[in-house]
C-alpha positions in Angstrom: 36.7 61.0 21.7 33.3 62.0 20.4 34.7 65.2 18.9 37.3 63.2 17.0 34.5 61.1 15.4 32.7 64.2 14.3 35.9 65.6 12.8 36.6 62.5 10.7 33.0 62.5 9.4 33.4 66.0 8.0 34.7 66.2 4.5 38.2 67.6 4.1 39.0 70.7 2.1 40.1 68.6 -0.9 36.9 66.6 -1.0 34.8 69.8 -0.8 36.8 71.3 -3.6 36.3 68.2 -5.8 32.6 68.1 -5.0 32.4 71.8 -6.0 34.1 71.0 -9.3 31.4 68.5 -10.1 28.7 70.7 -8.9 29.7 73.2 -11.6 28.6 70.6 -14.2 25.7 69.3 -12.2 23.1 71.8 -13.5 21.6 70.6 -16.8 21.9 74.0 -18.5 25.6 74.3 -17.6 26.3 70.8 -18.8 24.5 71.5 -22.1 26.5 74.7 -22.5 29.8 72.9 -22.0 28.7 70.1 -24.4 27.9 72.7 -27.0 31.3 74.5 -26.5 33.1 71.2 -26.9 32.2 71.5 -30.6 33.9 74.9 -30.8 33.6 78.5 -29.5 30.3 80.2 -29.4 28.8 83.4 -28.3 25.7 83.9 -26.2 23.4 84.4 -29.2 24.5 81.0 -30.7 24.0 79.3 -27.4 20.6 80.9 -26.9 19.5 79.6 -30.3 21.0 76.1 -29.8 19.5 75.6 -26.4 16.2 77.6 -26.8 16.9 79.7 -23.7 16.8 83.4 -22.9 20.0 85.6 -22.9 19.9 86.2 -19.2 19.7 82.5 -18.4 22.6 81.5 -20.7 24.7 84.5 -19.5 24.1 83.6 -15.8 25.3 80.0 -16.4 28.2 81.1 -18.5 29.3 83.4 -15.6 29.3 80.4 -13.2 31.2 78.3 -15.7 33.7 81.1 -16.3 34.1 81.8 -12.5 35.0 78.2 -11.9 37.4 77.9 -14.8 35.4 75.6 -17.1 35.2 78.2 -19.9 37.1 81.2 -21.0 35.9 84.2 -22.9 37.4 86.4 -25.6 36.0 89.6 -26.9 35.8 90.4 -30.6 34.1 93.8 -31.2 30.8 93.7 -29.4 30.7 89.9 -29.3 32.1 87.6 -26.5 33.0 84.1 -27.6 33.3 81.3 -25.1 35.3 78.1 -25.2 36.1 75.2 -22.9 39.2 76.1 -21.0 40.8 72.7 -20.4 40.7 69.8 -22.9 40.5 67.3 -20.1 36.9 68.4 -19.5 36.0 66.5 -22.7 37.5 63.3 -21.3 35.7 63.8 -17.9 32.4 64.1 -19.8 33.2 61.1 -22.0 33.9 59.0 -19.0 30.8 60.2 -17.2 28.7 59.4 -20.2 30.1 55.8 -20.2 29.3 55.4 -16.5 25.8 56.8 -17.1 25.2 54.4 -20.0 26.1 51.5 -17.9 23.9 52.6 -15.0 21.1 54.6 -16.6 18.2 52.7 -15.0 19.7 52.8 -11.6 20.5 56.5 -11.9 17.1 57.3 -13.2 15.5 55.5 -10.3 17.7 57.1 -7.7 15.6 59.0 -5.1 18.6 60.1 -3.0 19.7 62.9 -5.3 
C-alpha cells in the first residue's frame, strides 16, 4: 500500500514533459530572446546588441531554445537567422503576461521558487 502512495505522488511522464516545456522559457535570457524573436527573425549579432550580452551567452541559450523546438534557424551565407518555430508561443506568452499582471505582487513576494 505504501509503494502505491509513492507512485501516485510521482509526476507522470506527461507532467514532466509539460514542466520541461515551461522550464525552457523559465530562464530570463531565454525568455528575452524569444520575446525579441516574436518581432521577427534575428541573428546572434542583433540579439547581442539588443540584449547587451556576449555572443557565447546568446548562442548557448539559442542552442537550448533550438533543441527544445522553440526556435528554428536558417543559414544565409555566414549568418544564421533565428525565428520562433510555433506561432502559439506568442499566445502562451501573452496569456502568461496577463496572469503575471494580475498577480505581480504575489509572484514577486514568492519565496518558494
